[in-house]
Each structure stands twice: as C-alpha cells, then as structure tokens.
VEXDREN-2710 file (C-alpha; in Angstrom, 1 decimal):
% VEXDREN-2710
k/r/px/py/pz
1/MET/69.9/64.5/60.6
2/LYS/70.3/61.3/58.5
3/ALA/67.6/58.7/58.9
4/GLY/68.8/55.9/61.1
5/SER/71.8/57.8/62.4
6/TRP/72.6/57.8/66.1
7/ALA/71.9/61.5/66.2
8/SER/68.4/60.8/65.0
9/ILE/67.9/57.9/67.3
10/LEU/69.0/59.8/70.4
11/GLY/66.9/62.8/69.4
12/ILE/63.8/60.6/69.2
13/TYR/64.9/59.0/72.5
14/LEU/64.9/62.4/74.2
15/PHE/61.2/62.7/73.6
16/GLY/60.7/59.4/75.5
17/VAL/62.8/60.7/78.4
18/CYS/60.6/63.9/78.5
19/GLY/57.5/61.7/78.6
20/ALA/58.7/59.4/81.4
21/SER/60.0/62.3/83.5
22/THR/56.5/63.8/83.2
23/VAL/55.1/60.9/85.2
24/SER/57.7/60.9/88.0
25/LYS/58.6/64.6/88.5
26/ILE/55.8/65.3/90.9
27/ILE/56.4/62.3/93.1
28/PRO/59.0/64.1/95.3
29/LEU/56.6/67.1/95.5
30/GLY/54.0/65.2/97.4
31/GLY/54.8/67.1/100.6
32/ASP/54.7/70.5/98.9
33/LEU/51.4/69.7/97.2
34/ALA/50.0/68.6/100.5
35/HIS/51.1/71.8/102.1
36/TRP/50.0/74.2/99.4
37/PHE/47.0/72.5/98.1
38/GLY/45.9/70.1/100.9
39/LEU/46.3/66.9/98.9
40/GLY/46.2/63.7/101.0
41/PRO/47.8/60.4/99.9
42/ALA/44.7/59.3/97.9
43/SER/44.2/62.6/96.2
44/PHE/47.9/62.8/95.4
45/GLY/47.8/59.3/94.0
46/TRP/44.9/60.3/91.7
47/LEU/46.9/63.4/90.6
48/VAL/49.8/61.2/89.6
49/SER/47.6/58.8/87.7
50/LEU/45.5/61.6/86.1
51/ILE/48.1/61.9/83.4
52/ALA/46.9/58.5/82.1
53/VAL/43.3/59.7/81.4
54/PRO/44.2/61.2/78.0
55/ALA/46.3/58.1/77.3
56/ALA/43.4/55.8/78.1
57/LEU/41.1/57.8/75.8
58/LEU/43.6/58.7/73.0
59/ALA/46.0/55.8/72.8
60/ILE/44.2/54.0/70.1
61/PRO/43.3/57.2/68.1
62/SER/46.9/58.3/68.5
63/GLY/47.8/55.4/66.1
64/LEU/45.5/57.0/63.5
65/VAL/47.1/60.4/64.1
66/VAL/50.6/59.1/63.7
67/ASP/49.8/57.1/60.6
68/ARG/47.9/60.1/59.1
69/PHE/50.3/63.0/59.8
70/GLY/53.6/61.2/60.4
71/PRO/55.5/60.6/63.6
72/ARG/57.9/63.6/63.1
73/ILE/55.1/66.2/63.0
74/VAL/53.3/64.6/65.9
75/LEU/56.5/64.7/68.1
76/LEU/56.9/68.4/67.4
77/TRP/53.4/69.1/68.5
78/CYS/54.0/67.1/71.6
79/ALA/57.0/69.3/72.5
80/LEU/54.8/72.4/72.3
81/LEU/52.2/70.7/74.6
82/GLY/54.9/69.8/77.1
83/VAL/56.2/73.3/77.3
84/LEU/52.6/74.6/77.7
85/ALA/51.8/72.2/80.5
86/ASN/54.8/73.2/82.5
87/ILE/53.9/76.9/82.2
88/VAL/50.4/76.0/83.6
89/TYR/52.1/74.1/86.5
90/SER/54.3/77.0/87.3
91/LEU/51.4/79.5/87.5
92/ALA/48.7/77.2/88.9
93/PRO/47.0/78.8/92.0
94/ASP/44.7/75.8/92.7
95/THR/44.3/72.1/92.3
96/LEU/42.0/72.5/89.2
97/LEU/44.9/74.0/87.1
98/LEU/47.3/71.4/88.4
99/GLN/44.8/68.8/87.0
100/LEU/44.5/70.7/83.7
101/ALA/48.3/70.7/83.3
102/ARG/48.4/67.0/84.1
103/LEU/45.8/66.4/81.3
104/ILE/47.8/68.5/78.8
105/GLU/50.9/66.5/79.6
106/GLY/49.0/63.3/79.3
107/THR/47.9/64.3/75.8
108/ALA/51.5/64.9/74.9
109/ILE/53.0/61.7/76.2
110/VAL/50.3/59.4/74.7
111/HIS/51.4/60.6/71.3
112/ILE/55.1/60.5/72.2
113/TYR/54.8/56.9/73.1
114/THR/53.1/56.1/69.8
115/ALA/55.2/58.4/67.5
116/GLY/58.6/57.6/69.0
117/PRO/58.8/53.9/68.3
118/ALA/57.0/54.4/65.0
119/LEU/59.6/56.8/63.8
120/LEU/62.4/54.5/65.1
121/MET/61.0/51.5/63.2
122/ALA/60.5/53.6/60.1
123/THR/64.1/55.0/60.0
124/THR/66.0/51.8/61.1
125/ASP/66.3/48.2/60.0
126/GLY/68.0/45.0/60.9
127/LYS/70.2/44.8/64.0
128/LYS/70.2/48.6/64.3
129/ARG/66.4/48.5/64.7
130/THR/66.7/45.9/67.5
131/THR/69.4/48.1/69.1
132/ALA/67.3/51.2/68.7
133/MET/64.2/49.6/70.2
134/THR/66.1/48.2/73.2
135/LEU/67.5/51.7/73.7
136/TRP/64.0/53.1/73.4
137/ALA/63.1/50.8/76.3
138/THR/65.5/52.7/78.5
139/TYR/63.5/56.0/78.2
140/MET/61.4/54.9/81.0
141/PRO/64.1/54.4/83.7
142/VAL/66.1/57.3/82.5
143/GLY/63.1/59.6/82.3
144/THR/61.9/58.3/85.7
145/ALA/65.3/59.1/87.2
146/VAL/65.4/62.5/85.5
147/GLY/61.9/63.3/86.9
148/LEU/62.7/62.1/90.4
149/THR/66.0/64.0/90.3
150/ILE/64.5/67.3/89.2
151/GLY/61.7/67.0/91.7
152/GLY/64.1/66.0/94.4
153/TRP/66.2/69.1/93.8
154/PHE/63.4/71.4/94.7
155/ALA/61.2/69.3/96.9
156/GLU/60.3/70.6/100.4
157/SER/61.7/74.1/99.5
158/ALA/60.2/77.4/98.6
159/ASP/61.4/76.9/95.0
160/TRP/59.5/73.7/94.4
161/ARG/57.9/75.1/91.2
162/LEU/61.3/75.4/89.6
163/THR/60.8/71.7/88.9
164/PHE/58.4/72.7/86.1
165/ALA/60.8/75.3/84.6
166/CYS/63.5/72.6/84.3
167/HIS/61.1/70.1/82.8
168/GLY/59.7/72.7/80.3
169/ALA/63.3/73.4/79.2
170/LEU/63.8/69.7/78.5
171/TYR/60.7/69.6/76.3
172/LEU/61.9/72.7/74.5
173/GLY/65.3/71.1/73.8
174/ALA/63.6/68.0/72.4
175/GLY/61.4/70.1/70.2
176/LEU/64.3/72.0/68.7
177/LEU/66.2/68.8/67.9
178/GLY/62.9/67.4/66.5
179/LEU/63.0/70.0/63.8
180/LEU/66.2/68.3/62.5
181/GLN/64.6/64.9/62.3
182/PRO/64.4/63.3/58.8
183/ARG/61.1/63.4/57.0
184/ILE/59.9/59.9/56.1
185/GLY/57.9/59.0/53.1
186/ALA/58.1/60.4/49.6
187/PRO/57.1/64.1/49.1
188/GLY/53.4/64.3/48.2
189/GLU/52.9/60.7/49.1
190/LYS/49.1/59.9/49.3
191/ARG/48.1/58.7/52.7
192/PRO/45.2/56.2/53.2
193/GLY/41.8/57.6/54.1
194/LEU/40.2/57.3/57.5
195/GLY/38.1/54.3/56.5
196/ALA/41.2/52.4/55.3
197/GLN/43.0/53.4/58.5
198/LEU/40.2/52.1/60.6
199/LEU/40.3/48.8/58.7
200/ASP/44.0/48.6/59.3
201/LEU/43.5/49.3/63.0
202/ARG/40.9/46.5/63.2
203/GLY/43.3/44.2/61.4
204/ALA/46.2/45.0/63.7
205/TYR/44.2/44.4/66.9
206/ALA/42.9/41.1/65.6
207/LYS/46.4/39.7/65.9
208/PRO/46.7/37.4/69.0
209/GLY/50.4/38.0/69.3
210/LEU/50.0/41.7/69.5
211/LEU/47.3/41.4/72.1
212/LEU/49.4/39.1/74.2
213/LEU/52.3/41.5/74.0
214/GLY/50.0/44.3/75.1
215/LEU/48.9/42.3/78.1
216/ALA/52.5/41.6/79.1
217/PHE/53.4/45.2/78.7
218/PHE/50.4/46.3/80.8
219/LEU/51.6/44.0/83.6
220/MET/55.2/45.2/83.4
221/ILE/54.2/48.9/83.5
222/SER/51.8/48.1/86.4
223/MET/54.6/46.6/88.5
224/GLY/57.3/49.1/87.4
225/LEU/55.2/52.3/87.9
226/GLY/53.5/50.9/91.0
227/ALA/56.8/50.3/92.6
228/ASN/58.3/53.5/91.5
229/VAL/55.5/55.7/92.9
230/THR/55.6/53.8/96.1
231/PHE/59.3/53.5/96.9
232/PRO/60.0/57.2/97.9
233/ARG/57.3/57.3/100.7
234/TYR/57.8/53.6/101.7
235/LEU/61.6/53.9/101.9
236/ALA/61.4/57.2/103.7
237/ARG/59.3/55.7/106.4
238/ALA/61.3/52.4/106.5
239/HIS/64.7/54.1/107.0
240/ASP/63.5/57.3/108.7
241/ILE/64.8/59.6/106.0
242/SER/63.2/62.5/104.1
243/ILE/61.2/61.9/101.0
244/ALA/63.7/64.0/99.1
245/ALA/66.5/61.7/100.2
246/ALA/64.5/58.6/99.4
247/SER/63.6/60.0/95.9
248/GLN/67.3/60.6/95.2
249/MET/68.0/57.0/96.3
250/VAL/65.4/55.6/94.0
251/ALA/66.5/57.9/91.1
252/ALA/70.0/56.7/91.4
253/MET/69.0/53.0/91.3
254/THR/66.5/53.5/88.6
255/LEU/69.4/54.1/86.2
256/VAL/70.3/50.4/86.7
257/MET/67.5/49.7/84.3
258/VAL/69.7/51.0/81.5
259/PRO/72.3/48.3/81.7
260/GLY/69.4/45.9/82.1
261/ALA/67.9/47.0/78.8
262/LEU/71.3/47.0/77.0
263/PHE/71.9/43.5/78.4
264/VAL/68.8/42.3/76.6
265/GLY/70.1/43.7/73.3
266/ILE/73.3/41.8/73.7
267/VAL/71.6/38.5/74.7
268/LEU/69.0/38.7/71.9
269/ALA/71.8/39.3/69.4
270/GLN/73.2/35.9/70.4
271/GLY/70.0/34.1/69.4
272/ILE/68.6/33.4/72.9
273/GLY/64.9/32.9/72.8
274/ARG/62.8/35.8/74.1
275/HIS/60.6/33.5/76.1
276/LEU/63.5/31.9/77.9
277/LEU/65.2/35.2/78.6
278/PHE/61.9/36.7/79.9
279/THR/61.3/33.7/82.2
280/GLY/64.7/34.1/83.8
281/LEU/64.1/37.8/84.3
282/ALA/60.7/37.1/85.8
283/ALA/62.2/34.8/88.4
284/LEU/64.9/37.4/89.3
285/GLY/62.4/40.2/89.3
286/PHE/60.0/38.6/91.7
287/VAL/62.7/37.7/94.2
288/VAL/64.4/41.1/94.3
289/GLY/61.1/43.0/93.9
290/MET/59.7/41.2/97.0
291/LEU/62.9/41.9/99.0
292/SER/62.8/45.6/97.9
293/PHE/59.6/45.9/100.0
294/PHE/60.9/43.8/103.0
295/PRO/60.9/46.3/105.8
296/HIS/63.9/45.0/107.9
297/LEU/66.8/45.8/105.6
298/ASP/69.9/48.0/106.1
299/ILE/70.4/50.8/103.6
300/PRO/73.3/49.1/101.8
301/VAL/71.3/45.9/101.4
302/ARG/68.3/48.0/100.2
303/TYR/70.5/49.5/97.5
304/VAL/71.5/46.0/96.3
305/VAL/67.9/44.6/96.0
306/LEU/66.7/47.9/94.5
307/GLY/69.4/47.6/91.9
308/GLY/68.4/44.0/91.2
309/TRP/64.7/45.1/90.8
310/PHE/65.5/47.9/88.4
311/PHE/67.8/45.7/86.4
312/ALA/65.2/42.9/86.0
313/SER/62.3/45.2/85.2
314/GLY/64.3/47.3/82.8
315/ALA/65.5/44.2/81.0
316/ALA/62.0/42.8/80.9
317/ILE/60.5/45.9/79.4
318/ALA/63.3/46.0/76.8
319/ALA/62.6/42.4/75.9
320/LEU/58.9/43.3/75.3
321/LEU/59.7/46.3/73.1
322/ALA/62.3/44.4/71.1
323/THR/59.5/42.0/70.3
324/LEU/57.2/44.7/69.0
325/PRO/58.7/44.7/65.4
326/VAL/58.1/40.9/65.3
327/VAL/54.3/41.4/65.7
328/ALA/53.9/44.8/64.1
329/GLU/53.2/44.7/60.4
330/PRO/55.0/47.4/58.4
331/GLN/51.9/49.2/57.3
332/ARG/50.4/49.1/60.8
333/ARG/53.3/50.3/62.9
334/GLY/51.3/53.2/64.3
335/ALA/48.4/51.0/65.2
336/ALA/50.7/48.4/66.9
337/THR/52.5/51.0/69.0
338/ALA/49.2/52.6/69.8
339/LEU/47.9/49.3/71.3
340/ILE/51.1/49.0/73.4
341/ASN/50.6/52.6/74.4
342/GLN/47.1/51.9/75.4
343/ALA/48.2/49.1/77.7
344/GLY/50.8/51.3/79.3
345/ALA/48.2/54.1/79.7
346/LEU/45.7/51.9/81.5
347/ALA/48.4/50.6/83.8
348/THR/49.5/54.2/84.6
349/PHE/45.9/55.1/85.4
350/VAL/45.0/52.1/87.5
351/ASN/48.1/51.5/89.6
352/PRO/49.3/54.6/91.5
353/PRO/46.2/54.8/93.9
354/ILE/46.4/51.0/94.5
355/TRP/50.1/50.9/95.4
356/LEU/50.1/54.2/97.3
357/THR/47.2/52.9/99.4
358/PHE/49.1/49.7/100.3
359/ALA/52.2/51.9/101.1
360/GLU/50.3/53.7/103.9
361/GLY/50.1/50.4/105.8
362/SER/52.9/48.4/107.5
363/ASP/52.3/45.1/105.7
364/TRP/54.6/44.3/102.8
365/THR/52.9/41.1/101.7
366/PRO/50.4/42.8/99.3
367/PHE/53.4/44.0/97.2
368/ALA/54.7/40.4/97.1
369/LEU/51.3/39.2/95.9
370/LEU/51.0/41.9/93.2
371/LEU/54.5/41.0/91.9
372/ALA/53.8/37.3/91.9
373/PHE/50.6/37.8/89.9
374/GLY/52.2/40.2/87.4
375/TRP/55.3/38.3/86.6
376/SER/53.6/34.9/86.3
377/ILE/50.8/36.2/83.9
378/ALA/53.4/38.2/81.8
379/THR/55.6/35.2/81.5
380/LEU/52.7/33.0/80.4
381/SER/51.7/35.7/77.8
382/ILE/55.2/35.7/76.3
383/TRP/55.3/31.9/76.0
384/LEU/51.9/31.9/74.2
385/LEU/53.1/34.7/71.9
386/ILE/56.2/32.8/70.9
387/THR/54.2/29.6/70.4
388/ILE/51.8/31.5/68.1
389/ALA/54.6/33.1/66.1
390/ARG/56.3/29.7/65.6
391/GLY/53.1/28.2/64.4
392/ARG/52.6/31.0/61.9
393/GLU/56.2/30.5/60.6
394/THR/55.7/26.8/60.0
395/ALA/52.1/27.0/58.7
396/PRO/53.1/27.5/54.9
397/ALA/55.2/24.4/55.0
398/ALA/52.5/22.2/56.4
END
C-alpha cells in the first residue's frame, strides 16, 4: 500500500473497528453469561469494564512502545492478541478465563488506539490528515455497531459463542491487511533511547492544551460508552422487547455517528472554529441525550432522539480527534495519542458499573445529570484549549 492512500487509511481504520467492537460485542450476551456463568448486573458491568484495566495501566507506556517499535509493527501484534483472546473466549469454561480473555483484548486495544492515529498522522498531511482523523473518529460508532450486531446475532441462543469466532475473523482480516501497510521512517533509522523517550513523554504531558483535550475526551467517552452499555437493557425494559432486539435497535442508530463525524470534517474545512462547533454539538447532545432516557416515548420517537444523540456524540468525538494534530508535536505523536488513549481507558473502566447500576432503577434523572455535567465541562475545556492555542500563536509577535 502507498503511504497516505485510501487503502492504507481504511486498513488502519479496520483496526479501530476491531477495538471498538471488542468493547460492545459482549453487551448483548448479558443474558447468556448470566445463565451459563451466573453473572448479575454488577458483575457483568465489571466484566465489560475489565477490558479497560490494561488500558489504564498501559496507555502511557503504549506511547513509548509505539514510538520505539513503530505503529505498523504494534498493530500487527495487536491483531495476534485479538485472535488469541477470541479463542480463549470460545473455549472458556468459567468466569476466570472470560476475565483473562478480556484482559488480553484490553492489552490489544490500548495499543491499537495509540498506534492507529500515530500511523495515520505519520502517513498523511494537510487536509487529508484532517479527513483521515475525522474518519478515524468513526471507528468507535462503527465498531460499537459491529460488536452489538455480532453479539445480537447469537445472543440468547445455543450458538452465543459464535460471537467470538466472528470477531476473531475480523481481527485476522485486519492483521493480514496490516502486513501490506507502508513502513515509515528510513531503513536503519536510529530511534531515541528510553531516557530520551521519557523526557519526550514528560514534555508532551506538560502541555496544557493536550491535558485539556484529554479531559474533554475522557468526558465524551464516559457519556458515549456509558449510554451505549445502558441502552440495550434500558430500552428492552422501557419498550418490553428482548435485549437482542434492543441491541439491534441501538446498533442501527449507532451508525448515525458516522455522518456526524463526517459532518465535522466538512464544517472544519470551512474554517468554523472548533470551540463554536463543539458548543453547538454540546447543546444538541444534552437535549437529545436526556430525551433518549425519557421513559415515556413511543418507539418511532425513540429512534429519532437516539439518532440525534449518536449524531451529536459522534460529531463531538470527531471534533476532539481532529484537534489532536494541533496539540501533538510531530516528534511526540505516540506520547500524545497515548494520553488521549489513557483518558479513554479510564472512562471505559469507570463508567459501565455506574451507568448499569442506574439503569436497574426506574429514575431517568441521574442520566440527565451525568450528561449535563459531562457536556458542560467538556465544552469549557475546549474553550480553554483554543484560548491557550491562540495565545501561543500570538506570543512571538508580542
């Protein structure tokens, strides 16, 4: 593949889809896991979030790994880990091995989420880089939809473990395409030592703009993942339908995040300020997100508000990722993406048990409060980030 070609970009993107579907594929299997392994709502919530433990521990080191060995090699190893994890899932006789598989997958996706954008930034430039990064932002909704769809196919049936065979095949395909990805850097290029990398890491994380972007990303993943893991059970109870049917409903509407992300790419190309765009998305996201949890809606209306929620959240995440090249210095791309990865990992670990616990009750107001807090703080972070960036641009002229 040629560096920066659409074949290369889409091949990298497939790794992101594999990672995001890793998180969501077991959500429709909650009933099957309760039946075969005795997992209650709280235990199931921790199994969902367990995937974030490696990410919480390894997100920062993953930046060192990617900068040291190169994003292409790291992605190939991630594909192998993904295949291995799905084999363990398929054969697991008890909860312990399910947890082991979850940890293996967590190790894979933490490096995917660092290596993927690092490889995109290294192989693209200009407007194509902006387009590639906004496209990368859609791996989350597409992967979530893929995971929910695969899990929904086999949920509440004797063949529920086929979910893992399908997902393993997806990882295998990504790995085979990864072999064709371009190698970056000159042959025999000397890479910096560990000490130099640690200094680069410290320098990257001393940047207020990057820290603010990480905070905003943490909040967006908190709201997005929290809502996604909650919707299937919540909507199944609200509309008296099966979890499998509710999962398919959510999976279909999750894809609306894709036009949301692409919308951001179009708007940013017109020169609209990121902070203004994000503020508008926050207002829309809060209203439709709150209505998505309102219990007294007919199914057609539910589809509309869910579509609005996924459009707004997908667009907001794309706006944040499109801002990453602005705050990521060229020599510290791995470190910058690792910090964003760390923020997403912490959000993935913390939120499923919280949201699933609220979902067991009949009160929808806690969800409205979570959304109000998340959107407001994320918006404030983006305004501060833009203010700092503008101050840095004007400083030399002062």
